[in-house]
Jmol script that loads the backbone (N, CA, C; Angstrom):
load data "model"
ATOM      1  N   MET A   1      -8.705 -18.553  -0.309  1.00  0.00           N
ATOM      2  CA  MET A   1      -9.160 -18.055  -1.595  1.00  0.00           C
ATOM      3  C   MET A   1      -8.511 -18.920  -2.662  1.00  0.00           C
ATOM      4  N   PRO A   2      -9.308 -19.496  -3.529  1.00  0.00           N
ATOM      5  CA  PRO A   2      -8.726 -20.327  -4.583  1.00  0.00           C
ATOM      6  C   PRO A   2      -7.758 -19.520  -5.438  1.00  0.00           C
ATOM      7  N   ARG A   3      -6.671 -20.127  -5.783  1.00  0.00           N
ATOM      8  CA  ARG A   3      -5.647 -19.426  -6.544  1.00  0.00           C
ATOM      9  C   ARG A   3      -6.098 -19.089  -7.962  1.00  0.00           C
ATOM     10  N   ASN A   4      -7.193 -19.647  -8.422  1.00  0.00           N
ATOM     11  CA  ASN A   4      -7.640 -19.317  -9.769  1.00  0.00           C
ATOM     12  C   ASN A   4      -8.334 -17.960  -9.833  1.00  0.00           C
ATOM     13  N   LYS A   5      -8.626 -17.367  -8.695  1.00  0.00           N
ATOM     14  CA  LYS A   5      -9.173 -16.013  -8.710  1.00  0.00           C
ATOM     15  C   LYS A   5      -8.029 -15.082  -9.064  1.00  0.00           C
ATOM     16  N   HIS A   6      -8.197 -14.335 -10.114  1.00  0.00           N
ATOM     17  CA  HIS A   6      -7.075 -13.538 -10.621  1.00  0.00           C
ATOM     18  C   HIS A   6      -6.585 -12.484  -9.640  1.00  0.00           C
ATOM     19  N   TYR A   7      -7.407 -12.037  -8.715  1.00  0.00           N
ATOM     20  CA  TYR A   7      -6.969 -10.990  -7.800  1.00  0.00           C
ATOM     21  C   TYR A   7      -6.137 -11.531  -6.635  1.00  0.00           C
ATOM     22  N   TYR A   8      -6.050 -12.845  -6.512  1.00  0.00           N
ATOM     23  CA  TYR A   8      -5.242 -13.435  -5.445  1.00  0.00           C
ATOM     24  C   TYR A   8      -3.799 -12.921  -5.493  1.00  0.00           C
ATOM     25  N   ASN A   9      -3.218 -12.905  -6.671  1.00  0.00           N
ATOM     26  CA  ASN A   9      -1.832 -12.461  -6.812  1.00  0.00           C
ATOM     27  C   ASN A   9      -1.662 -10.998  -6.416  1.00  0.00           C
ATOM     28  N   TYR A  10      -2.667 -10.181  -6.665  1.00  0.00           N
ATOM     29  CA  TYR A  10      -2.581  -8.773  -6.263  1.00  0.00           C
ATOM     30  C   TYR A  10      -2.571  -8.640  -4.741  1.00  0.00           C
ATOM     31  N   ILE A  11      -3.375  -9.436  -4.080  1.00  0.00           N
ATOM     32  CA  ILE A  11      -3.412  -9.399  -2.616  1.00  0.00           C
ATOM     33  C   ILE A  11      -2.060  -9.820  -2.051  1.00  0.00           C
ATOM     34  N   ILE A  12      -1.501 -10.876  -2.609  1.00  0.00           N
ATOM     35  CA  ILE A  12      -0.183 -11.340  -2.166  1.00  0.00           C
ATOM     36  C   ILE A  12       0.874 -10.265  -2.437  1.00  0.00           C
ATOM     37  N   ASP A  13       0.817  -9.643  -3.605  1.00  0.00           N
ATOM     38  CA  ASP A  13       1.769  -8.558  -3.920  1.00  0.00           C
ATOM     39  C   ASP A  13       1.682  -7.433  -2.902  1.00  0.00           C
ATOM     40  N   ILE A  14       0.473  -7.064  -2.539  1.00  0.00           N
ATOM     41  CA  ILE A  14       0.282  -5.978  -1.572  1.00  0.00           C
ATOM     42  C   ILE A  14       0.908  -6.346  -0.228  1.00  0.00           C
ATOM     43  N   ILE A  15       0.653  -7.561   0.224  1.00  0.00           N
ATOM     44  CA  ILE A  15       1.229  -8.002   1.498  1.00  0.00           C
ATOM     45  C   ILE A  15       2.759  -7.994   1.423  1.00  0.00           C
ATOM     46  N   GLU A  16       3.314  -8.443   0.307  1.00  0.00           N
ATOM     47  CA  GLU A  16       4.769  -8.439   0.133  1.00  0.00           C
ATOM     48  C   GLU A  16       5.326  -7.015   0.098  1.00  0.00           C
ATOM     49  N   LYS A  17       4.644  -6.107  -0.562  1.00  0.00           N
ATOM     50  CA  LYS A  17       5.116  -4.716  -0.631  1.00  0.00           C
ATOM     51  C   LYS A  17       5.026  -4.045   0.736  1.00  0.00           C
ATOM     52  N   ILE A  18       3.993  -4.354   1.486  1.00  0.00           N
ATOM     53  CA  ILE A  18       3.884  -3.806   2.839  1.00  0.00           C
ATOM     54  C   ILE A  18       5.049  -4.316   3.692  1.00  0.00           C
ATOM     55  N   ALA A  19       5.366  -5.594   3.571  1.00  0.00           N
ATOM     56  CA  ALA A  19       6.498  -6.152   4.319  1.00  0.00           C
ATOM     57  C   ALA A  19       7.797  -5.459   3.916  1.00  0.00           C
ATOM     58  N   ARG A  20       7.957  -5.191   2.639  1.00  0.00           N
ATOM     59  CA  ARG A  20       9.160  -4.504   2.151  1.00  0.00           C
ATOM     60  C   ARG A  20       9.247  -3.091   2.735  1.00  0.00           C
ATOM     61  N   ILE A  21       8.122  -2.391   2.755  1.00  0.00           N
ATOM     62  CA  ILE A  21       8.085  -1.038   3.327  1.00  0.00           C
ATOM     63  C   ILE A  21       8.456  -1.090   4.802  1.00  0.00           C
ATOM     64  N   LYS A  22       7.854  -2.010   5.539  1.00  0.00           N
ATOM     65  CA  LYS A  22       8.141  -2.117   6.971  1.00  0.00           C
ATOM     66  C   LYS A  22       9.612  -2.433   7.216  1.00  0.00           C
ATOM     67  N   GLU A  23      10.168  -3.287   6.391  1.00  0.00           N
ATOM     68  CA  GLU A  23      11.590  -3.638   6.503  1.00  0.00           C
ATOM     69  C   GLU A  23      12.474  -2.414   6.278  1.00  0.00           C
ATOM     70  N   LYS A  24      12.117  -1.599   5.288  1.00  0.00           N
ATOM     71  CA  LYS A  24      12.940  -0.444   4.938  1.00  0.00           C
ATOM     72  C   LYS A  24      12.849   0.689   5.956  1.00  0.00           C
ATOM     73  N   VAL A  25      11.713   0.844   6.639  1.00  0.00           N
ATOM     74  CA  VAL A  25      11.582   1.942   7.600  1.00  0.00           C
ATOM     75  C   VAL A  25      12.049   1.546   9.000  1.00  0.00           C
ATOM     76  N   LYS A  26      12.267   0.251   9.194  1.00  0.00           N
ATOM     77  CA  LYS A  26      12.722  -0.221  10.510  1.00  0.00           C
ATOM     78  C   LYS A  26      14.043   0.465  10.870  1.00  0.00           C
ATOM     79  N   GLY A  27      14.058   1.085  12.026  1.00  0.00           N
ATOM     80  CA  GLY A  27      15.261   1.756  12.503  1.00  0.00           C
ATOM     81  C   GLY A  27      15.486   3.137  11.906  1.00  0.00           C
ATOM     82  N   GLU A  28      14.597   3.575  11.029  1.00  0.00           N
ATOM     83  CA  GLU A  28      14.724   4.902  10.408  1.00  0.00           C
ATOM     84  C   GLU A  28      13.833   5.888  11.153  1.00  0.00           C
ATOM     85  N   ASP A  29      14.180   7.151  11.054  1.00  0.00           N
ATOM     86  CA  ASP A  29      13.302   8.207  11.536  1.00  0.00           C
ATOM     87  C   ASP A  29      13.077   9.188  10.391  1.00  0.00           C
ATOM     88  N   PHE A  30      12.232  10.150  10.638  1.00  0.00           N
ATOM     89  CA  PHE A  30      11.872  11.081   9.562  1.00  0.00           C
ATOM     90  C   PHE A  30      13.092  11.818   9.022  1.00  0.00           C
ATOM     91  N   ASP A  31      13.994  12.231   9.887  1.00  0.00           N
ATOM     92  CA  ASP A  31      15.176  12.970   9.434  1.00  0.00           C
ATOM     93  C   ASP A  31      16.056  12.118   8.522  1.00  0.00           C
ATOM     94  N   SER A  32      16.253  10.857   8.875  1.00  0.00           N
ATOM     95  CA  SER A  32      17.072   9.999   8.009  1.00  0.00           C
ATOM     96  C   SER A  32      16.356   9.728   6.688  1.00  0.00           C
ATOM     97  N   PHE A  33      15.028   9.628   6.731  1.00  0.00           N
ATOM     98  CA  PHE A  33      14.228   9.453   5.513  1.00  0.00           C
ATOM     99  C   PHE A  33      14.391  10.662   4.593  1.00  0.00           C
ATOM    100  N   ILE A  34      14.306  11.849   5.137  1.00  0.00           N
ATOM    101  CA  ILE A  34      14.433  13.088   4.355  1.00  0.00           C
ATOM    102  C   ILE A  34      15.796  13.173   3.674  1.00  0.00           C
ATOM    103  N   ASP A  35      16.811  12.664   4.335  1.00  0.00           N
ATOM    104  CA  ASP A  35      18.176  12.744   3.811  1.00  0.00           C
ATOM    105  C   ASP A  35      18.549  11.588   2.875  1.00  0.00           C
ATOM    106  N   ASN A  36      17.631  10.656   2.652  1.00  0.00           N
ATOM    107  CA  ASN A  36      17.963   9.453   1.889  1.00  0.00           C
ATOM    108  C   ASN A  36      17.067   9.332   0.650  1.00  0.00           C
ATOM    109  N   ASN A  37      17.542   9.834  -0.469  1.00  0.00           N
ATOM    110  CA  ASN A  37      16.755   9.791  -1.709  1.00  0.00           C
ATOM    111  C   ASN A  37      16.448   8.368  -2.159  1.00  0.00           C
ATOM    112  N   ASP A  38      17.382   7.452  -1.955  1.00  0.00           N
ATOM    113  CA  ASP A  38      17.144   6.064  -2.344  1.00  0.00           C
ATOM    114  C   ASP A  38      15.985   5.466  -1.544  1.00  0.00           C
ATOM    115  N   LEU A  39      15.970   5.718  -0.250  1.00  0.00           N
ATOM    116  CA  LEU A  39      14.884   5.227   0.590  1.00  0.00           C
ATOM    117  C   LEU A  39      13.555   5.837   0.162  1.00  0.00           C
ATOM    118  N   GLN A  40      13.549   7.115  -0.132  1.00  0.00           N
ATOM    119  CA  GLN A  40      12.325   7.770  -0.599  1.00  0.00           C
ATOM    120  C   GLN A  40      11.792   7.082  -1.857  1.00  0.00           C
ATOM    121  N   GLU A  41      12.682   6.829  -2.805  1.00  0.00           N
ATOM    122  CA  GLU A  41      12.258   6.200  -4.060  1.00  0.00           C
ATOM    123  C   GLU A  41      11.753   4.775  -3.843  1.00  0.00           C
ATOM    124  N   ILE A  42      12.418   4.023  -2.993  1.00  0.00           N
ATOM    125  CA  ILE A  42      11.986   2.650  -2.701  1.00  0.00           C
ATOM    126  C   ILE A  42      10.590   2.653  -2.090  1.00  0.00           C
ATOM    127  N   LEU A  43      10.370   3.519  -1.118  1.00  0.00           N
ATOM    128  CA  LEU A  43       9.068   3.565  -0.450  1.00  0.00           C
ATOM    129  C   LEU A  43       7.976   4.053  -1.393  1.00  0.00           C
ATOM    130  N   GLU A  44       8.276   5.076  -2.171  1.00  0.00           N
ATOM    131  CA  GLU A  44       7.287   5.589  -3.123  1.00  0.00           C
ATOM    132  C   GLU A  44       6.954   4.532  -4.175  1.00  0.00           C
ATOM    133  N   TYR A  45       7.955   3.821  -4.661  1.00  0.00           N
ATOM    134  CA  TYR A  45       7.727   2.769  -5.655  1.00  0.00           C
ATOM    135  C   TYR A  45       6.789   1.694  -5.089  1.00  0.00           C
ATOM    136  N   ASN A  46       7.057   1.256  -3.869  1.00  0.00           N
ATOM    137  CA  ASN A  46       6.217   0.227  -3.265  1.00  0.00           C
ATOM    138  C   ASN A  46       4.791   0.724  -3.035  1.00  0.00           C
ATOM    139  N   LEU A  47       4.637   1.998  -2.687  1.00  0.00           N
ATOM    140  CA  LEU A  47       3.292   2.568  -2.554  1.00  0.00           C
ATOM    141  C   LEU A  47       2.575   2.605  -3.900  1.00  0.00           C
ATOM    142  N   MET A  48       3.314   2.892  -4.971  1.00  0.00           N
ATOM    143  CA  MET A  48       2.712   2.889  -6.305  1.00  0.00           C
ATOM    144  C   MET A  48       2.216   1.493  -6.677  1.00  0.00           C
ATOM    145  N   ILE A  49       3.009   0.489  -6.374  1.00  0.00           N
ATOM    146  CA  ILE A  49       2.615  -0.891  -6.672  1.00  0.00           C
ATOM    147  C   ILE A  49       1.365  -1.263  -5.875  1.00  0.00           C
ATOM    148  N   ILE A  50       1.335  -0.886  -4.609  1.00  0.00           N
ATOM    149  CA  ILE A  50       0.157  -1.170  -3.784  1.00  0.00           C
ATOM    150  C   ILE A  50      -1.078  -0.506  -4.372  1.00  0.00           C
ATOM    151  N   GLY A  51      -0.971   0.760  -4.747  1.00  0.00           N
ATOM    152  CA  GLY A  51      -2.110   1.470  -5.329  1.00  0.00           C
ATOM    153  C   GLY A  51      -2.590   0.842  -6.616  1.00  0.00           C
ATOM    154  N   GLU A  52      -1.667   0.418  -7.450  1.00  0.00           N
ATOM    155  CA  GLU A  52      -2.042  -0.248  -8.703  1.00  0.00           C
ATOM    156  C   GLU A  52      -2.716  -1.582  -8.415  1.00  0.00           C
ATOM    157  N   ALA A  53      -2.163  -2.347  -7.485  1.00  0.00           N
ATOM    158  CA  ALA A  53      -2.744  -3.650  -7.156  1.00  0.00           C
ATOM    159  C   ALA A  53      -4.144  -3.503  -6.564  1.00  0.00           C
ATOM    160  N   VAL A  54      -4.333  -2.510  -5.707  1.00  0.00           N
ATOM    161  CA  VAL A  54      -5.663  -2.267  -5.131  1.00  0.00           C
ATOM    162  C   VAL A  54      -6.680  -1.998  -6.238  1.00  0.00           C
ATOM    163  N   SER A  55      -6.253  -1.282  -7.274  1.00  0.00           N
ATOM    164  CA  SER A  55      -7.185  -0.959  -8.365  1.00  0.00           C
ATOM    165  C   SER A  55      -7.578  -2.194  -9.175  1.00  0.00           C
ATOM    166  N   LYS A  56      -6.860  -3.292  -9.017  1.00  0.00           N
ATOM    167  CA  LYS A  56      -7.149  -4.528  -9.759  1.00  0.00           C
ATOM    168  C   LYS A  56      -8.027  -5.498  -8.978  1.00  0.00           C
ATOM    169  N   ILE A  57      -8.260  -5.197  -7.714  1.00  0.00           N
ATOM    170  CA  ILE A  57      -9.091  -6.064  -6.872  1.00  0.00           C
ATOM    171  C   ILE A  57     -10.530  -5.549  -6.925  1.00  0.00           C
ATOM    172  N   PRO A  58     -11.496  -6.438  -7.148  1.00  0.00           N
ATOM    173  CA  PRO A  58     -12.892  -5.985  -7.224  1.00  0.00           C
ATOM    174  C   PRO A  58     -13.305  -5.221  -5.966  1.00  0.00           C
ATOM    175  N   ILE A  59     -13.989  -4.126  -6.175  1.00  0.00           N
ATOM    176  CA  ILE A  59     -14.410  -3.269  -5.062  1.00  0.00           C
ATOM    177  C   ILE A  59     -15.283  -4.045  -4.067  1.00  0.00           C
ATOM    178  N   GLU A  60     -16.041  -5.021  -4.559  1.00  0.00           N
ATOM    179  CA  GLU A  60     -16.893  -5.813  -3.656  1.00  0.00           C
ATOM    180  C   GLU A  60     -16.030  -6.558  -2.634  1.00  0.00           C
ATOM    181  N   ILE A  61     -14.883  -7.026  -3.070  1.00  0.00           N
ATOM    182  CA  ILE A  61     -13.965  -7.718  -2.158  1.00  0.00           C
ATOM    183  C   ILE A  61     -13.382  -6.714  -1.170  1.00  0.00           C
ATOM    184  N   LEU A  62     -12.882  -5.597  -1.659  1.00  0.00           N
ATOM    185  CA  LEU A  62     -12.285  -4.580  -0.790  1.00  0.00           C
ATOM    186  C   LEU A  62     -13.274  -4.097   0.270  1.00  0.00           C
ATOM    187  N   LYS A  63     -14.516  -3.885  -0.146  1.00  0.00           N
ATOM    188  CA  LYS A  63     -15.519  -3.324   0.761  1.00  0.00           C
ATOM    189  C   LYS A  63     -15.953  -4.295   1.852  1.00  0.00           C
ATOM    190  N   LYS A  64     -15.657  -5.570   1.687  1.00  0.00           N
ATOM    191  CA  LYS A  64     -15.934  -6.520   2.760  1.00  0.00           C
ATOM    192  C   LYS A  64     -15.068  -6.231   3.986  1.00  0.00           C
ATOM    193  N   TYR A  65     -13.927  -5.609   3.767  1.00  0.00           N
ATOM    194  CA  TYR A  65     -12.955  -5.412   4.835  1.00  0.00           C
ATOM    195  C   TYR A  65     -12.880  -3.966   5.307  1.00  0.00           C
ATOM    196  N   ASN A  66     -13.320  -3.058   4.476  1.00  0.00           N
ATOM    197  CA  ASN A  66     -13.512  -1.663   4.859  1.00  0.00           C
ATOM    198  C   ASN A  66     -14.547  -1.115   3.881  1.00  0.00           C
ATOM    199  N   SER A  67     -15.729  -0.844   4.387  1.00  0.00           N
ATOM    200  CA  SER A  67     -16.846  -0.472   3.513  1.00  0.00           C
ATOM    201  C   SER A  67     -16.769   0.959   2.989  1.00  0.00           C
ATOM    202  N   ASP A  68     -15.763   1.696   3.405  1.00  0.00           N
ATOM    203  CA  ASP A  68     -15.620   3.093   3.006  1.00  0.00           C
ATOM    204  C   ASP A  68     -14.980   3.199   1.612  1.00  0.00           C
ATOM    205  N   ASP A  69     -15.787   3.545   0.619  1.00  0.00           N
ATOM    206  CA  ASP A  69     -15.262   3.726  -0.738  1.00  0.00           C
ATOM    207  C   ASP A  69     -14.116   4.729  -0.767  1.00  0.00           C
ATOM    208  N   PHE A  70     -14.229   5.770   0.040  1.00  0.00           N
ATOM    209  CA  PHE A  70     -13.209   6.827   0.054  1.00  0.00           C
ATOM    210  C   PHE A  70     -11.854   6.279   0.497  1.00  0.00           C
ATOM    211  N   TYR A  71     -11.863   5.340   1.428  1.00  0.00           N
ATOM    212  CA  TYR A  71     -10.617   4.731   1.901  1.00  0.00           C
ATOM    213  C   TYR A  71      -9.859   4.114   0.727  1.00  0.00           C
ATOM    214  N   TRP A  72     -10.546   3.299  -0.064  1.00  0.00           N
ATOM    215  CA  TRP A  72      -9.912   2.626  -1.197  1.00  0.00           C
ATOM    216  C   TRP A  72      -9.550   3.621  -2.286  1.00  0.00           C
ATOM    217  N   ARG A  73     -10.379   4.643  -2.465  1.00  0.00           N
ATOM    218  CA  ARG A  73     -10.087   5.673  -3.456  1.00  0.00           C
ATOM    219  C   ARG A  73      -8.792   6.418  -3.099  1.00  0.00           C
ATOM    220  N   GLN A  74      -8.586   6.681  -1.815  1.00  0.00           N
ATOM    221  CA  GLN A  74      -7.367   7.374  -1.379  1.00  0.00           C
ATOM    222  C   GLN A  74      -6.110   6.580  -1.739  1.00  0.00           C
ATOM    223  N   ILE A  75      -6.183   5.278  -1.590  1.00  0.00           N
ATOM    224  CA  ILE A  75      -5.016   4.442  -1.908  1.00  0.00           C
ATOM    225  C   ILE A  75      -4.719   4.511  -3.401  1.00  0.00           C
ATOM    226  N   LYS A  76      -5.751   4.422  -4.213  1.00  0.00           N
ATOM    227  CA  LYS A  76      -5.572   4.534  -5.659  1.00  0.00           C
ATOM    228  C   LYS A  76      -5.090   5.935  -6.042  1.00  0.00           C
ATOM    229  N   ASP A  77      -5.643   6.949  -5.395  1.00  0.00           N
ATOM    230  CA  ASP A  77      -5.241   8.327  -5.684  1.00  0.00           C
ATOM    231  C   ASP A  77      -3.793   8.586  -5.285  1.00  0.00           C
ATOM    232  N   MET A  78      -3.355   7.959  -4.205  1.00  0.00           N
ATOM    233  CA  MET A  78      -1.951   8.114  -3.790  1.00  0.00           C
ATOM    234  C   MET A  78      -1.037   7.612  -4.897  1.00  0.00           C
ATOM    235  N   ARG A  79      -1.372   6.488  -5.472  1.00  0.00           N
ATOM    236  CA  ARG A  79      -0.595   5.939  -6.583  1.00  0.00           C
ATOM    237  C   ARG A  79      -0.544   6.923  -7.735  1.00  0.00           C
ATOM    238  N   ASN A  80      -1.692   7.468  -8.098  1.00  0.00           N
ATOM    239  CA  ASN A  80      -1.755   8.428  -9.204  1.00  0.00           C
ATOM    240  C   ASN A  80      -0.955   9.694  -8.891  1.00  0.00           C
ATOM    241  N   TYR A  81      -1.047  10.136  -7.667  1.00  0.00           N
ATOM    242  CA  TYR A  81      -0.316  11.329  -7.253  1.00  0.00           C
ATOM    243  C   TYR A  81       1.195  11.098  -7.341  1.00  0.00           C
ATOM    244  N   LEU A  82       1.646   9.948  -6.856  1.00  0.00           N
ATOM    245  CA  LEU A  82       3.077   9.636  -6.886  1.00  0.00           C
ATOM    246  C   LEU A  82       3.599   9.543  -8.319  1.00  0.00           C
ATOM    247  N   ILE A  83       2.778   9.061  -9.218  1.00  0.00           N
ATOM    248  CA  ILE A  83       3.208   8.913 -10.611  1.00  0.00           C
ATOM    249  C   ILE A  83       3.095  10.223 -11.382  1.00  0.00           C
ATOM    250  N   HIS A  84       1.979  10.913 -11.236  1.00  0.00           N
ATOM    251  CA  HIS A  84       1.705  12.061 -12.094  1.00  0.00           C
ATOM    252  C   HIS A  84       2.097  13.410 -11.492  1.00  0.00           C
ATOM    253  N   GLN A  85       2.209  13.466 -10.184  1.00  0.00           N
ATOM    254  CA  GLN A  85       2.567  14.724  -9.513  1.00  0.00           C
ATOM    255  C   GLN A  85       3.842  14.552  -8.691  1.00  0.00           C
ATOM    256  N   TYR A  86       4.729  13.692  -9.159  1.00  0.00           N
ATOM    257  CA  TYR A  86       5.909  13.303  -8.391  1.00  0.00           C
ATOM    258  C   TYR A  86       6.746  14.483  -7.902  1.00  0.00           C
ATOM    259  N   TRP A  87       6.763  15.576  -8.634  1.00  0.00           N
ATOM    260  CA  TRP A  87       7.562  16.735  -8.231  1.00  0.00           C
ATOM    261  C   TRP A  87       6.971  17.444  -7.017  1.00  0.00           C
ATOM    262  N   GLY A  88       5.721  17.188  -6.718  1.00  0.00           N
ATOM    263  CA  GLY A  88       5.072  17.867  -5.597  1.00  0.00           C
ATOM    264  C   GLY A  88       4.747  16.947  -4.438  1.00  0.00           C
ATOM    265  N   VAL A  89       5.343  15.774  -4.415  1.00  0.00           N
ATOM    266  CA  VAL A  89       5.042  14.813  -3.361  1.00  0.00           C
ATOM    267  C   VAL A  89       5.515  15.341  -2.013  1.00  0.00           C
ATOM    268  N   SER A  90       4.636  15.259  -1.055  1.00  0.00           N
ATOM    269  CA  SER A  90       4.959  15.655   0.315  1.00  0.00           C
ATOM    270  C   SER A  90       5.650  14.487   1.007  1.00  0.00           C
ATOM    271  N   LEU A  91       6.894  14.690   1.365  1.00  0.00           N
ATOM    272  CA  LEU A  91       7.625  13.626   2.053  1.00  0.00           C
ATOM    273  C   LEU A  91       7.026  13.358   3.435  1.00  0.00           C
ATOM    274  N   GLU A  92       6.435  14.374   4.040  1.00  0.00           N
ATOM    275  CA  GLU A  92       5.757  14.180   5.317  1.00  0.00           C
ATOM    276  C   GLU A  92       4.582  13.214   5.145  1.00  0.00           C
ATOM    277  N   MET A  93       3.838  13.381   4.057  1.00  0.00           N
ATOM    278  CA  MET A  93       2.703  12.506   3.787  1.00  0.00           C
ATOM    279  C   MET A  93       3.177  11.073   3.538  1.00  0.00           C
ATOM    280  N   VAL A  94       4.225  10.918   2.738  1.00  0.00           N
ATOM    281  CA  VAL A  94       4.754   9.577   2.460  1.00  0.00           C
ATOM    282  C   VAL A  94       5.186   8.920   3.764  1.00  0.00           C
ATOM    283  N   TRP A  95       5.909   9.644   4.600  1.00  0.00           N
ATOM    284  CA  TRP A  95       6.380   9.091   5.865  1.00  0.00           C
ATOM    285  C   TRP A  95       5.207   8.670   6.743  1.00  0.00           C
ATOM    286  N   GLU A  96       4.183   9.492   6.813  1.00  0.00           N
ATOM    287  CA  GLU A  96       2.982   9.166   7.603  1.00  0.00           C
ATOM    288  C   GLU A  96       2.346   7.868   7.093  1.00  0.00           C
ATOM    289  N   VAL A  97       2.247   7.737   5.797  1.00  0.00           N
ATOM    290  CA  VAL A  97       1.641   6.538   5.204  1.00  0.00           C
ATOM    291  C   VAL A  97       2.475   5.298   5.512  1.00  0.00           C
ATOM    292  N   VAL A  98       3.787   5.380   5.308  1.00  0.00           N
ATOM    293  CA  VAL A  98       4.624   4.178   5.451  1.00  0.00           C
ATOM    294  C   VAL A  98       4.909   3.801   6.902  1.00  0.00           C
ATOM    295  N   THR A  99       4.682   4.706   7.831  1.00  0.00           N
ATOM    296  CA  THR A  99       4.945   4.372   9.236  1.00  0.00           C
ATOM    297  C   THR A  99       3.674   4.149  10.047  1.00  0.00           C
ATOM    298  N   LYS A 100       2.536   4.625   9.554  1.00  0.00           N
ATOM    299  CA  LYS A 100       1.301   4.484  10.334  1.00  0.00           C
ATOM    300  C   LYS A 100       0.178   3.838   9.524  1.00  0.00           C
ATOM    301  N   ASP A 101      -0.212   4.474   8.432  1.00  0.00           N
ATOM    302  CA  ASP A 101      -1.369   4.010   7.665  1.00  0.00           C
ATOM    303  C   ASP A 101      -1.177   2.604   7.106  1.00  0.00           C
ATOM    304  N   ILE A 102       0.048   2.270   6.779  1.00  0.00           N
ATOM    305  CA  ILE A 102       0.331   0.976   6.154  1.00  0.00           C
ATOM    306  C   ILE A 102      -0.002  -0.178   7.097  1.00  0.00           C
ATOM    307  N   LEU A 103       0.063   0.066   8.401  1.00  0.00           N
ATOM    308  CA  LEU A 103      -0.217  -0.987   9.372  1.00  0.00           C
ATOM    309  C   LEU A 103      -1.686  -1.402   9.329  1.00  0.00           C
ATOM    310  N   GLU A 104      -2.577  -0.439   9.192  1.00  0.00           N
ATOM    311  CA  GLU A 104      -4.006  -0.741   9.067  1.00  0.00           C
ATOM    312  C   GLU A 104      -4.271  -1.488   7.763  1.00  0.00           C
ATOM    313  N   LEU A 105      -3.638  -1.045   6.704  1.00  0.00           N
ATOM    314  CA  LEU A 105      -3.808  -1.694   5.406  1.00  0.00           C
ATOM    315  C   LEU A 105      -3.346  -3.155   5.464  1.00  0.00           C
ATOM    316  N   GLU A 106      -2.263  -3.385   6.147  1.00  0.00           N
ATOM    317  CA  GLU A 106      -1.745  -4.747   6.293  1.00  0.00           C
ATOM    318  C   GLU A 106      -2.781  -5.657   6.960  1.00  0.00           C
ATOM    319  N   VAL A 107      -3.451  -5.159   7.978  1.00  0.00           N
ATOM    320  CA  VAL A 107      -4.471  -5.934   8.679  1.00  0.00           C
ATOM    321  C   VAL A 107      -5.577  -6.342   7.702  1.00  0.00           C
ATOM    322  N   TYR A 108      -6.046  -5.403   6.883  1.00  0.00           N
ATOM    323  CA  TYR A 108      -7.109  -5.705   5.916  1.00  0.00           C
ATOM    324  C   TYR A 108      -6.694  -6.803   4.945  1.00  0.00           C
ATOM    325  N   PHE A 109      -5.490  -6.698   4.419  1.00  0.00           N
ATOM    326  CA  PHE A 109      -5.083  -7.663   3.396  1.00  0.00           C
ATOM    327  C   PHE A 109      -4.720  -9.017   3.988  1.00  0.00           C
ATOM    328  N   LYS A 110      -4.217  -9.062   5.181  1.00  0.00           N
ATOM    329  CA  LYS A 110      -3.983 -10.356   5.823  1.00  0.00           C
ATOM    330  C   LYS A 110      -5.314 -11.024   6.146  1.00  0.00           C
ATOM    331  N   GLU A 111      -6.286 -10.228   6.536  1.00  0.00           N
ATOM    332  CA  GLU A 111      -7.624 -10.762   6.787  1.00  0.00           C
ATOM    333  C   GLU A 111      -8.244 -11.283   5.485  1.00  0.00           C
ATOM    334  N   MET A 112      -8.025 -10.573   4.389  1.00  0.00           N
ATOM    335  CA  MET A 112      -8.528 -11.017   3.087  1.00  0.00           C
ATOM    336  C   MET A 112      -7.980 -12.388   2.729  1.00  0.00           C
ATOM    337  N   VAL A 113      -6.694 -12.557   2.895  1.00  0.00           N
ATOM    338  CA  VAL A 113      -6.072 -13.834   2.550  1.00  0.00           C
ATOM    339  C   VAL A 113      -6.690 -14.956   3.378  1.00  0.00           C
ATOM    340  N   THR A 114      -6.886 -14.700   4.666  1.00  0.00           N
ATOM    341  CA  THR A 114      -7.441 -15.711   5.559  1.00  0.00           C
ATOM    342  C   THR A 114      -8.899 -16.024   5.217  1.00  0.00           C
ATOM    343  N   LYS A 115      -9.723 -15.004   5.130  1.00  0.00           N
ATOM    344  CA  LYS A 115     -11.166 -15.218   4.960  1.00  0.00           C
ATOM    345  C   LYS A 115     -11.567 -15.600   3.546  1.00  0.00           C
ATOM    346  N   GLU A 116     -10.914 -15.026   2.567  1.00  0.00           N
ATOM    347  CA  GLU A 116     -11.270 -15.322   1.182  1.00  0.00           C
ATOM    348  C   GLU A 116     -10.759 -16.707   0.765  1.00  0.00           C
ATOM    349  N   ASN A 117      -9.878 -17.285   1.561  1.00  0.00           N
ATOM    350  CA  ASN A 117      -9.296 -18.581   1.244  1.00  0.00           C
ATOM    351  C   ASN A 117     -10.144 -19.724   1.795  1.00  0.00           C
ATOM    352  N   GLN A 118     -11.178 -19.407   2.549  1.00  0.00           N
ATOM    353  CA  GLN A 118     -12.006 -20.456   3.161  1.00  0.00           C
ATOM    354  C   GLN A 118     -13.006 -21.014   2.174  1.00  0.00           C
TER     355      GLN A 118
END
end "model"
wireframe off; spacefill off
backbone 0.3
color backbone group
């Protein structure tokens, strides 16, 4: 993908944030996550950045890699939820996202970098 496309940097940011999340959860379990407020904040912050970056990438590009509008909407909604409803965030949901869902997302964005760069 030519670097002059403005959304290139957002894709790179997402990949970097996913790597940061994976690094932070390595060796952790749910109980240690629950007991670690700093880890919770780091993971939530990175999820917020991912959600914001996804909202800056044209939907036509996103849909090439997962055609489900609802999938992309959920990522954006997660960002909004973390920012606007922070007092009600389910730590179980955050843990599920950062240990499972993020892996699928990583595949999409790595594929984007490869295919959109051709």
